[in-house]
C-alpha positions as CSV (number, residue, x, y, z in Angstrom):
1,M,0.0,0.0,0.0
2,A,1.2,3.5,-0.9
3,C,2.1,5.9,1.9
4,A,-0.5,8.6,2.0
5,P,0.8,12.3,2.3
6,S,0.5,13.9,5.8
7,K,-2.2,16.4,6.1
8,S,-0.1,18.9,8.0
9,E,3.6,19.5,7.2
10,P,5.9,20.6,9.9
11,P,6.8,24.3,9.7
12,P,10.3,25.1,8.0
13,P,13.1,25.4,10.5
14,Q,13.9,28.9,11.6
15,H,17.5,30.1,10.7
16,H,19.1,32.2,13.4
17,H,22.2,34.2,12.7
18,Y,23.4,33.7,16.2
19,T,22.7,31.4,19.1
20,P,21.2,33.3,22.0
21,L,23.2,33.3,25.2
22,P,21.7,32.5,28.5
23,H,20.2,35.7,30.0
24,D,21.4,37.0,33.3
25,Q,19.8,39.8,35.4
26,N,23.1,41.7,35.5
27,D,23.5,41.9,31.8
28,N,23.4,45.4,30.2
29,V,22.1,45.8,26.7
30,L,23.5,48.7,24.8
31,P,21.9,50.0,21.7
32,L,23.7,49.7,18.5
33,S,25.6,53.0,17.7
34,S,24.7,54.7,14.5
35,S,27.2,54.7,11.6
36,H,28.3,58.2,12.2
37,H,32.0,58.7,11.5
38,P,33.9,61.3,13.6
39,R,35.5,62.8,10.6
40,R,32.0,63.2,8.9
41,I,30.8,65.0,12.1
42,T,33.8,67.3,12.1
43,I,33.4,68.3,8.5
44,S,29.7,69.1,9.1
45,V,30.5,71.2,12.2
46,F,33.2,73.0,10.2
47,V,30.9,73.8,7.3
48,T,28.1,74.9,9.6
49,L,30.4,77.3,11.5
50,L,31.7,78.6,8.2
51,L,28.2,79.3,6.9
52,L,27.3,81.0,10.2
53,I,30.3,83.2,10.2
54,S,29.8,84.0,6.5
55,A,26.0,84.9,7.1
56,S,27.0,87.0,10.2
57,A,29.6,88.9,8.2
58,Y,27.0,89.6,5.4
59,V,24.3,90.8,7.9
60,F,26.5,93.0,10.0
61,W,28.8,94.4,7.3
62,P,28.1,98.1,6.9
63,S,26.1,98.8,3.6
64,D,27.6,102.2,3.1
65,P,31.1,102.4,4.6
66,S,32.7,105.8,4.7
67,L,36.5,105.5,4.2
68,K,38.7,108.4,5.1
69,M,42.2,108.5,3.9
70,Y,44.4,110.7,6.1
71,G,47.7,112.0,4.8
72,C,46.9,111.6,1.1
73,G,46.8,115.1,-0.3
């Protein structure tokens, strides 16, 4: 007699990328840090400061400077 197929198939095995370690109450779980690079942050701070200084110079520079040259005739 032929073997009848089973009506319910077992679920496929779950594949884990790691094996969980036993949990202890004293374990500290730290969040993953973002992928910010210190050099990228430094460059962005430098560019921001440069734009801020440029904008300040543009706003506060006198629009009609009066230059007086002393000693020239």
